[in-house]
C-alpha positions as CSV (number, residue, x, y, z in Angstrom):
1,X,80.7,16.7,27.0
2,X,79.2,19.4,29.3
3,X,81.5,22.3,29.8
4,X,82.6,23.3,33.3
5,X,81.3,26.9,33.6
6,X,81.7,28.8,36.8
7,X,80.7,32.5,37.4
8,X,84.2,33.8,36.7
9,X,84.4,32.0,33.4
10,X,81.0,33.2,32.3
11,X,81.9,36.8,33.2
12,X,85.1,36.4,31.1
13,X,83.1,36.0,28.0
14,X,82.0,39.7,28.0
15,X,84.3,42.7,27.9
16,X,85.2,44.5,31.1
17,X,82.4,46.6,32.7
18,X,84.5,49.7,32.2
19,X,84.6,49.2,28.5
20,X,80.8,48.6,28.3
21,X,80.1,51.8,30.2
22,X,82.4,53.7,27.8
23,X,80.7,52.2,24.8
24,X,77.3,53.1,26.2
25,X,78.4,56.7,26.9
26,X,79.7,57.0,23.3
27,X,76.4,55.6,22.0
28,X,74.5,58.1,24.1
29,X,76.7,61.0,22.9
30,X,76.3,60.0,19.3
31,X,72.5,59.7,19.7
32,X,72.2,63.1,21.3
33,X,74.2,64.8,18.6
34,X,73.6,62.6,15.6
35,X,69.9,62.0,16.1
36,X,68.8,65.7,15.7
37,X,71.3,66.2,12.9
38,X,69.9,63.2,11.1
39,X,66.4,64.7,11.7
40,X,67.5,68.0,10.1
41,X,69.0,66.1,7.1
42,X,65.8,63.9,6.6
43,X,63.5,66.9,6.8
44,X,65.9,68.7,4.4
45,X,66.1,71.9,6.4
46,X,67.0,74.8,4.2
47,X,70.5,76.4,4.6
48,X,70.7,80.0,5.5
49,X,67.8,79.8,7.8
50,X,68.0,79.4,11.5
51,X,68.0,75.6,12.0
52,X,65.7,74.9,14.9
53,X,64.2,71.6,16.0
54,X,61.5,71.3,18.5
55,X,62.5,69.5,21.7
56,X,60.1,66.6,20.8
57,X,61.5,66.0,17.3
58,X,65.1,66.1,18.5
59,X,64.3,63.7,21.4
60,X,62.4,61.3,19.0
61,X,65.3,61.2,16.5
62,X,67.9,60.8,19.3
63,X,66.0,58.0,21.0
64,X,65.4,56.3,17.6
65,X,69.1,56.5,17.0
66,X,69.9,55.2,20.5
67,X,67.5,52.2,20.0
68,X,69.1,51.2,16.8
69,X,72.6,51.5,18.2
70,X,71.6,49.5,21.3
71,X,70.3,46.6,19.2
72,X,73.5,46.6,17.1
73,X,75.7,46.8,20.3
74,X,73.8,44.0,21.9
75,X,74.3,41.8,18.8
76,X,78.0,42.7,18.9
77,X,78.2,41.7,22.6
78,X,76.4,38.4,21.9
79,X,78.7,37.6,19.0
80,X,81.8,38.2,21.1
81,X,80.4,36.1,24.0
82,X,79.6,33.2,21.7
83,X,83.1,33.4,20.2
84,X,84.7,33.4,23.6
85,X,82.5,30.5,24.7
86,X,83.4,28.4,21.6
87,X,87.1,29.2,22.2
88,X,86.7,28.1,25.9
89,X,85.0,24.8,24.7
90,X,87.8,24.1,22.2
91,X,90.4,24.7,25.0
92,X,88.6,22.3,27.3
93,X,88.4,19.6,24.6
94,X,92.1,20.0,23.8
95,X,93.0,19.8,27.5
96,X,90.9,16.6,27.8
97,X,92.5,15.2,24.7
98,X,96.0,15.8,26.1
99,X,95.1,14.2,29.4
100,X,93.8,11.2,27.6
101,X,97.0,10.9,25.6
102,X,99.2,11.2,28.7
103,X,97.2,8.6,30.6
104,X,97.3,6.1,27.7
105,X,101.0,6.6,26.9
106,X,103.4,4.0,28.3
107,X,105.9,5.2,30.8
108,X,109.0,6.2,29.0
109,X,111.2,6.7,32.1
110,X,112.4,3.0,32.1
């Protein structure tokens, strides 16, 4: 049984665009702040000294953080879309099942 998928149904498998934009903004903010901080932690910057990162190092750690977060977020979106698709298929199968039962049932109005 091939599912009936139109554009509106396919779009309904993903979260609203507004939520995706908010999620991406949070990922970017965490990468900008967390990436350089993680770089400081990994390089074991001594306390009591002025903590300075070069622009290149901070950018590299931030982008690395963003790429990892983007892969995780993409996997999460795919998982959610597949779950919604399977739920849609189950609903279509149940609808077809109920239609088949109603068409085979004798008329009880007599």
